[in-house]
C-alpha positions in Angstrom: -3.8 -4.9 -18.8 -8.1 -4.2 -17.4 -8.3 -0.6 -17.4 -11.4 1.3 -18.2 -12.9 4.5 -18.7 -16.4 4.9 -17.3 -18.7 2.8 -20.3 -22.0 4.3 -21.7 -24.5 1.7 -19.6 -23.3 2.7 -16.1 -20.0 1.9 -14.6 -19.1 -2.1 -13.7 -17.3 -1.1 -10.2 -18.3 -1.9 -7.3 -18.6 0.9 -4.4 -16.9 0.9 -0.8 -19.0 -0.6 1.5 -19.1 1.9 4.1 -20.7 0.8 7.7 -22.3 3.7 9.3 -20.3 5.2 12.3 -22.9 5.4 15.2 -21.5 6.6 18.9 -24.0 6.9 21.6 -23.0 7.3 25.3 -19.7 8.4 25.0 -18.1 9.4 28.6 -15.7 12.4 27.6 -12.2 12.9 29.5 -10.8 16.3 29.2 -7.6 15.0 30.3 -6.5 11.7 29.0 -3.4 9.6 30.3 -2.7 7.6 27.5 -0.4 4.7 27.8 1.6 2.4 25.4 -0.6 -1.0 24.7 -3.4 0.4 26.9 -7.4 0.1 25.4 -9.4 2.7 25.5 -13.3 1.9 25.2 -16.4 4.6 24.6 -14.5 7.8 25.4 -15.0 11.4 23.9 -11.5 13.2 23.8 -11.9 16.9 22.5 -8.9 19.1 21.9 -6.1 16.5 23.6 -2.6 16.7 23.0 -0.9 13.4 22.4 2.2 14.8 20.8 5.1 12.5 21.2 3.8 9.8 23.0 4.2 6.3 23.0 1.3 4.5 22.0 2.8 1.6 19.8 0.1 -1.6 20.4 -2.8 0.9 22.3 -6.2 0.0 21.2 -9.0 2.6 21.1 -12.8 1.3 20.3 -15.9 3.2 20.1 -13.7 6.8 20.8 -14.2 10.4 19.3 -11.6 12.7 18.7 -11.8 16.3 18.4 -9.1 18.4 17.3 -6.6 16.0 18.7 -2.9 16.9 17.9 -0.8 13.5 17.3 2.4 15.0 15.9 5.2 12.5 16.6 3.4 10.0 18.5 4.1 6.7 18.1 1.2 4.5 16.9 3.1 1.5 15.5 0.7 -1.4 15.5 -2.2 0.6 17.0 -5.6 -0.5 16.1 -9.0 2.1 15.8 -12.2 0.5 16.0 -15.5 2.5 15.3 -14.1 5.4 15.5 -14.1 9.2 14.4 -11.4 11.3 14.1 -12.2 15.2 13.0 -9.8 17.7 12.2 -7.0 15.5 13.9 -3.2 17.6 13.9 -0.3 16.1 12.8 2.7 17.3 11.0 4.3 13.7 11.5 2.2 11.4 12.1 3.5 7.4 12.9 1.1 4.7 12.6 2.8 1.9 10.2 1.3 -1.6 10.9 -1.6 0.3 12.5 -5.2 -0.8 11.8 -8.3 1.3 11.2 -11.9 -0.6 10.9 -15.0 1.3 10.8 -13.3 4.6 11.3 -14.4 8.1 9.5 -11.6 10.8 9.8 -12.8 14.2 8.8 -10.6 17.2 7.9 -7.2 16.0 9.4 -4.1 17.9 8.5 -1.2 15.5 8.1 2.2 16.6 7.0 4.1 13.1 6.7 1.9 9.9 7.7 3.7 6.8 8.1 1.1 4.4 7.5 2.7 1.6 5.5 1.6 -2.2 6.0 -1.3 -0.8 7.9 -4.6 -2.5 7.3 -7.7 -0.4 6.6 -11.3 -2.1 6.7 -14.6 0.6 5.9 -12.6 3.3 6.1 -13.9 7.3 5.1 -11.5 10.0 4.7 -13.7 13.2 4.0 -11.5 16.7 3.5 -8.7 17.3 4.8 -4.9 18.3 3.5 -2.5 15.9 3.4 1.0 16.5 2.2 2.7 12.9 2.0 0.9 10.0 2.9 3.0 6.6 2.7 0.5 3.4 2.2 3.1 0.7 0.9 2.4 -2.8 1.4 -1.1 -1.8 3.2 -4.3 -3.9 3.0 -6.8 -1.5 2.0 -10.5 -2.4 1.5 -13.7 -0.9 1.5 -12.1 2.9 1.4 -13.3 6.3 0.2 -11.5 9.3 0.3 -13.3 12.4 -0.8 -12.6 16.1 -0.8 -9.2 15.7 -0.2 -6.0 17.7 -1.4 -2.9 15.1 -0.9 0.2 16.3 -2.4 2.0 12.6 -2.6 0.3 9.7 -2.3 2.0 6.0 -2.0 0.1 2.9 -2.7 3.0 0.9 -3.9 3.0 -2.8 -3.2 -0.3 -2.4 -1.6 -3.4 -4.4 -2.0 -6.5 -2.2 -2.8 -10.2 -3.6 -3.2 -13.2 -1.2 -3.6 -11.7 1.9 -2.9 -12.8 4.9 -4.5 -10.9 8.6 -4.5 -13.7 11.6 -5.4 -13.2 14.7 -6.2 -9.5 14.9 -5.0 -6.6 16.6 -5.8 -3.2 15.0 -6.1 0.0 15.6 -6.7 1.5 12.4 -7.6 0.2 8.9 -6.9 2.4 5.8 -7.0 0.9 2.5 -8.0 3.8 0.7 -8.6 3.3 -3.4 -7.8 0.0 -2.7 -6.4 -2.7 -5.1 -7.0 -6.1 -2.9 -7.3 -10.1 -4.2 -7.8 -12.7 -1.9 -8.3 -10.2 0.8 -7.8 -12.3 3.7 -8.7 -10.3 7.4 -9.8 -13.4 9.1 -11.3 -13.7 12.9 -10.6 -9.8 12.8 -8.8 -7.2 15.3 -10.5 -3.8 14.0 -10.5 -0.5 15.8 -12.0 1.5 12.3 -11.9 1.0 8.5 -11.9 3.7 6.3 -11.5 3.4 2.5 -11.9 1.2 2.2 -14.8 1.8 -1.4 -15.3 0.1 -2.2 -11.9 -3.2 0.2 -13.0 -5.5 -3.0 -13.8 -8.2 -2.9 -11.9 -9.0 0.5 -12.1 -11.9 2.7 -13.3 -11.2 6.2 -15.0 -14.0 8.5 -16.5 -13.1 9.5 -20.4 -11.3 13.0 -19.2 -9.2 11.2 -17.4 -8.2 8.6 -20.2 -7.4 11.1 -22.2 -4.7 12.2 -19.6 -3.6 9.3 -19.2 -3.4 8.2 -22.9 0.2 9.6 -23.7 1.6 8.1 -20.5 0.4 4.7 -21.5 1.4 5.0 -25.0 5.0 5.6 -23.9 5.2 2.8 -20.8 3.3 0.3 -23.8 6.3 1.8 -26.4 3.6 3.1 -28.9 4.8 5.8 -31.0 2.0 8.3 -32.0 3.0 10.2 -35.2 
């Protein structure tokens, strides 16, 4: 098991490679008529309500959302590219098999977020409070989640490369069956971790390692007397 604490000579971990988001010359649309499977390009949306809409397969390119509500909207297979989502609200967020590329998410308020089998490339989440995030089977590359409170984060069977959780508070983290590389947990607090046998490729700090030690001992059948 390749499971490393922060070494004295510096961390041997590659940080997420995040593309800098630049949105210019956006057109404002105060009353959008969102429709399934359509493409929306270069638009700014403020306080729009997309609750309950069927938006499967919809594409958003170079769009900015401020205070939008997506509660129970169907976003299965939807695509967000070069987008900013600020203070997006959704007690139920349904976006399985969606695609996020070069996306910034600021202070989201999500209850149950169904994002399983989605694909994330260069995605940043800053702040916010999330109850349950289901990323089972997802493919995640160059992802950073910082200063976020997550009650339950399910990464079971996902593939995560260059992913960092910074200064987050996580209730339960599930990585069972996950394939991890440069998965950085340093500075994040967690109450419980499931899937200890899948932690290869994870980097933790010394304090986290001391908390994990009894769990790892139990997992490996080691008795400390």
